[in-house]
N, C-alpha and C positions, 0 to 999 in steps of 0.2 A: 504493498500499500506505501501509495506516496503521494496523495490526497489528489491524483490527477483523474480526470473523469473520462470515460470511455469514447469520448468523443476528443477528447485529447491525443488518444492514440494514433487516429487516421490523421494519414497526411494530408496536405491540403493539398488540391486539384487548381492547377494552371492551365486557364483557357486555351485550346489551340493545339497544344503539345504536352503528353506527360512529362513529369517530372523526376527524377531520383533525387529523393528525402536525403537530406543534409545528413554532418553525423550526430546521433544523437548524444544528451547529456547527462554524466555519471548517473542522475538517478532515474536514468530512461526515459525522459520525456524529449521529444525530436526535436531537434536544435535545427534552424531555418538559415544558420550563415556558413558560407561555402567553407569545405574543406582548407584550413591553415598550411601555410607554406610549408612544401617540405623540407627545406631549408631552417625553419627558422628553429631557433633553440626552446627548447621545452620548459615553461618554468615551473618549477619547484614547486609539488604539491604539497600539500600539509596534510600528515598523519590524521587519517579519520578518528572521530571521538569516538569512546566505547558507546555502545549500543547499548540501551535503554529503551524498556518498551513504555511507549506512551498510556496513561494511565484513561480510562474514560472514563468521560463528565459522566457525573452519578445522576445525571438526568437524561444520563440514555440508558433505554431497555431495547433488548432484542428486537422489536418495532418500533420504539419512541424517536422520537425526535429531536434534532438537536437543538441547542440555546440559541436565541437568537441571535447573542451578538458573533455564534461561530467563532468564539477562541481558540476553543480544543481543534478543531479542521485549521485553522490557521497556524495553532500552536504546529499539527502534524506534518506540515509543509515544510515545515525548516526541520525537523525531526533528522538526524543525522541516522544514518542506515550500514551496515556493513559493503564492502565492494562485492558488485558483483561481477560474474565473468567475462559479462562486456565491458568493463570499467576497470577494470586489475590490469597494472600496468607490469605485474611482474612474471617470471615463469617463461618456456622457452618457444609458446608463440603470443605472445601478448605483444612486438611489436617488430622488427625486424627493419626499417626501414627511417632515418635518416628524424627519430626522436619523436617516431607517430605511434600514438598508441592505438591496440587492439581494436579499440571504439569507432576510431577514424579510417583507418585501413579498413576497416571490415563496411566500413559506409561506401569507404572507395569501391566496393567492387562491381556495383552496376555500371559506373562511369568507366570500369578497368572493361568491365565484358564488350563494352560499347566503342573502345577503343578511344574513348574521352576524356582522358589523364596526360596531363603533363607528361615529357620522361623521366623528373622524379618523382612521381607519384607511380606512374607505373611501376620501376626499376622498384620502390618501396613496394607496393603491393605486391610483387612476385618473388622481392625474399621472403615476405611474411605467409606466402603460403608453400613456401619450402614449411617451416615450420609449424603451421596451426592446419591441423585435419580437417577442423570443421568449417574453416575459412575457404579451404581446398576445395568442399565438399559443395559449398554455397556457390562459388565460381566457378565450378565446373557445369550445376543446373542454370546458371545465367548465362554460360557461353551457349549450350545449349539453344536457350531460348532466345537467344540472338540469331542465332542460324536457322530459324524459324521464319524472324522476320525477315532475315536475307537470302532467301530461297533462290536457288538457279535452276531451277526445275522451267523445263519446257512450258511455253502456256498455249501452246496451239493444241488441240484438240487433237487428238487419233484418228487417223483414217477410219479405221473400222469403226468410229463410232456413228455418225449417220447411218451404215448400212446397219449396226445392231437395233437402231430405234426404229428405223422404218420398218427389220423385219418383226419387230415387237409390235409394230404396229399393223400391219398387214396381216398378221397372226390372228389379232383382234377386232379387225373390217378390214377384209377381203376390197380390194377394189373393184368399181362396177366393170371397166373397162384395163385391165391389167397393163402393164407395158410387156412386151413378145419378152422371152425370156433370153433372144438372141438381139433385143437392143438395149438388154440391161447393163451391158459392159458401156454403150456407148453415154446410158443418162447417167450412170455411177463419175463418167471420166469427165462430160461434161459441169455436171454440178460441184466435183473436187475442181477445175480450174477455173468457177463461176465463185467459188470459197476465196480463191488468189486471187484473182483480180478484184475482188472488193476491199480485200486488205490492201494492194498495193497504193502509194501515192500519186498524187498527179505527177511528178517526174518524171516515175516510171514508167509511165507509157512511153516515154521517148528513149527509154535506158535499151543498149546497145545489146543485141540478142545473136550470135552465131549460128545458122543454120546448117547444119549439115549433111551430106547423104555420098552416096559414093557411085560415080555413070557408071561403073561397069569396067573400066580401066584402074581409074585414080580416085584417090577420095575430094570431095567437092568443099570450101563450105565460103558462105556467103553472110556478112553480117546487114541486118536490119533492124527494127525496135521491136517494141513491144507492142502495141498498137498495131505495124505492119501484119507481124506473125498471125493475130488473132482474124484480122482479114486475109491472111492464105487461108486458114480452117474457114473462114467462113465462105470463100471461093469455091473450093473444093468440097463443101458439106453440099453447095448449088450442085454438083452433080445429082443426088439423092434427091433435092429438090425436085429437079426439073423432072427425074423419072418418078415421081410422086403429081406431076403436075402443081407444083408452087411453084412459087415466087423461085426466080435465078437471082443472085443479091448482082452476077457476072451479066447479064443480059440472055434472052433467047438464043441468041446470035453467038455464042460465045462457044472458044473451042473448047474442046472436051480435055486433052492432056491438061493436068494438075500445073504443071510450072507455066503454062502460057495463061490458062486463065488466071492465075495469079498475077502474074507479071500484068495481063490486061483489067485486072482490079485495080493494081496500085497503081494505076496511072489513069484511072478515071479521077476526072475533078470532082464530081459529085457525090466520092466515097467517104464515108466517115472517119474520119480522123482520131488522134487523140485520144481521150478515154470515151469520145461517143461510139466508138468500135463497141464497143463492149455492149452495151444494149443491144443494140442492130445484131451481133453476134448469139447474144443468149438469148433474144427472142426467136431467132431461126432456129435456133437445138430447140427451143419448145416446140414448134410448130411441126418440125419432123417427128418427134417424140407423139405427137399427139396424133399427128396422120397415121404414123404406121401402127399404136393403139390399136383406133379405129377401122384401119384398112384392112383387119380380120386377117385370117391362116393363111390363103393363099398371096397376100403380098409380098411371102418371104421368098417367093421364087421369081420374084419380078426382076427383069435384066435393068444393071446400073452401067453404063457406058465409060470406062474411063479414057477410052481414044482408040486406044493400041490394043486392051482389053476391055472385058467387060467382067462381070462378080453380077451375082443373084444379090439383092437386097439383104438376104440374111449375114451374106459376106461383107458388103459393102458397107455394113452397121458397124459390124467389129472392126475392120479397116477405119471407119472413121474413130472408131474409140482408139484403137492403137495411135494413129496419127493424134488425135487430142492428148492423151499421156505422155507421148512422147515431145511434144511443142510445149504442153503446160512444164515437163520436167527442164525444158530450155528456158524456161524463164523464170524461174524457178532460181536458177542457177546466176544465170542475170541481177536479179536482184537481193539475191540471197537470201531464199523465202524454203521454210523445211518441207521438204516432199516427197511423197514417199511411190513405190509401185503398185499398180492396181492390186486387188484383193487374190486372190489367189486361184478361183474357179474364172474370173473374168482373164487374167491373165494366161490360163491354159487354153480360152477360145484364141487368143488372139497369136500363140506360139502354135496350136493347131492349124488356123489357117494358113501361115505363113511355111509351116512341112506340105499344105496341100498344095500352095504354090510353085513349090521346090521345083517339082520334075519340069514343068513348063519353063522357068527361068532358065534351066539347065540347058534345055532344047534350044533356047533363043541365043544362049550367049554361046553352045555348040555350033549354031548356025553362021554365028557372028565367026569363029575361029578361035574362042579365047575360053574353048571346052576340049578335053580331052575325045578322041574317038568313039562310037561306039563300038562297043566292043559284043553284044551278043543281041542281038533283034528276038524279041518273040512275038507272039500274037497278040492282039488287044485283049486286056484280061487277064491276060496269064502273071506271073510271077515273073521274074528277075531281078537282073543283079541288080544288089540294094544297100545303101548305106544305113546303119541303126545310128539314128540320134537320139542319145541317151538327154535325156534337159532334169537337172537336178531342184531342186527345191521348191517353194512355194508355184503352184500352177505347171510343173514341169510334171515329165513321163517317158514315155517312148516312142518313136515315130522310124518308120521305113522308108528311105526314098528313094524310088526308084531311079536306076543310070541311064539305061539307055533311051528310053520313051515316056512321054509320056502316058501312057493309053497301059504302060506295063503296071503291074500290082508291085508293092513292093512288101519282101516278106521274108521272115527270118532267116528262113530253110536258104535263102540265095544270098547270105549277107557275105560281103566284101571285106569292110569297114568299118569299124565302130569312132564315133565322135562325143564328144561329151563335153556340156556346156553348162552353166549356171543361169535360169530361167532370165533375168533380168539379163547379165550380160549376151543371152541368145537376143535378145529383145533389139538389145543397141546395137547389135550387129546388123540385124536384116532392118534397121533404122540407116546404117552408113554411119553410129557414132562410136563403132569399135572393127576397126582391120580383121581383115579375114587372118591374117596372119596371126594375131595375137587375140581371137578371141577363145580359141580351145582349152580346155582343159585337159585333154586327156587324149591321146589318139592310139588307134592300133588299123592295123591292116595297111589295104590300097592308099598308098600317100595322095595320088592321082587323083583316087574317087574323092578322097577327104577336101584335097584344095579343091577338085570343080563344086562340091557340094557347100563349102562354104563362103566360095566367092559368087557364086547362084545363092545365096543368102543374101549379101550383101548387094549384090546389083537388086531385091526387091525393092531398095530404099528410095526415094527421091523427093526434092523440096519438099 
């Protein structure tokens, strides 16, 4: 008992910021003065007077009231008390720094944990912590609290969170008109790119972005901007829009090859620029998804022309999802934005499409004199010489690539070589972002066949 009321023990609050309490006075009452200079010479303390119990006033009873003049209570505030553990200056853990007492050093622990002490105070506190187990434990707890205040955790939501939320919602209430499963990767990748574009600043729209692809012989690189990359996606998505009878952003008379379409779009004076490209692209992707959802199951086989070749709509939507991811990753690298690969099932669809296109790409390279000759022709639909393509990781699997004819079937029984790649690495190879010589993690068997398949995969890339 010191005569202090319960409210006296609560630290005062300063509006606007939390305050570290000042050192306590020997009696236990909180002091509101700053800690003394660590270099100051401490003033000698008088020996404490002998402790004597205070006599209760005769007017008091167990539930009585104090006298009106409060003389006894006033006297109690001046009654000497024996030294406490907090106020003692003796013992191995009592000081340790430039004359500062245990009480003062203890009061500095909060400031020390926040790295707000002076150099002298820091040294004094740390010397004290080596001797005082109680203060060392308190310092450890305070440092832990400070680490929570200054967390370095990534604030970006996990890429899978949107899918988990949607899956949970759709289980509870399925949509009347669902997005076809072959359009789900495009839905997911446009949504992820949408989130990226919402986060970037106004200046980022003019940030330089290198576009890379493989022209069949050599790697090619062209530097453009974030805004123009989104325009490129719009112009090639227009191939699907035109096949569905929707408006083509490049125009009805636009060329079919993706590179020519993109260059025409970039030259158009009426095209959106800067951040204005974003709502135009997002509106187009929404219309595409809504249209394929209402088109019915028969729309999956609709042909989409790319100029030199055509794809059924189901594969064209996978192709558009793949390119959306690759260019979103290009943008993310340019603006230092964290970006992850697609989900495993969606990545598997992209890899499967590329694997199915490899025999035709290999035949095209052979006609151009860029691949080895046919060694064993077989009838259409029959198994022929094959390369076992093993893709590891999420979305991976096993594919057998026919070597001598697009009409032949790849077969495990006719395998002449095996090549192993990681899933994302294979996709980067198909996008022309990784060279064929550096892509494979493992190779075994016919080296010419392996080289032909790797270069055919890179030749699938385009702007």
